[in-house]
C-alpha positions, -999 to +999 in steps of 0.1 A: -188-540-460-221-522-468-223-487-481-250-478-456-240-458-426-257-468-394-262-431-383-285-423-412-322-433-411-334-456-437-355-440-464-389-455-468-409-446-500-439-424-496-471-442-490-460-465-461-475-459-428-508-446-415-527-421-436-520-393-411-482-398-410-475-370-436-497-344-421-482-313-405-496-290-378-522-275-401-535-309-411-537-317-374-558-287-367-580-294-396-587-330-382-594-315-348-620-290-363-635-317-385-640-340-355-655-313-333-677-301-361-691-336-366-698-341-329-716-307-327-736-315-357-747-348-342-756-331-308-775-302-323-794-323-349-830-333-347-821-368-336-809-382-303-771-385-299-776-420-284-786-431-319-753-422-333-727-433-307-706-451-333-702-419-353-695-399-322-667-424-313-653-420-348-653-382-344-635-385-310-608-407-327-604-381-354-599-354-328-574-375-309-554-382-341-555-344-349-542-336-314-514-361-317-504-349-352-506-312-343-488-317-310-459-337-324-455-313-354-454-282-332-430-299-307-407-309-335-408-274-349-401-259-315-370-282-310-358-274-345-361-310-358-383-302-388-376-275-415-406-257-428 
């Protein structure tokens, strides 16, 4: 017999998983603002946005990650699953 109980989740050490896995709602909002700020900077700069489509794609990915992180953190808080 093992001493682990099947109803308890396994504890992984910190540092495993994607870089955004330990962000909370505030971190998600910061990512959203960072991505939007980058996109606005590229659109309002003296260059054409078509020259920096790769950077715009990266900014869109940062906004998407921020939306997912903030949304899941707020939903978990609303359901009472996360303390803090």
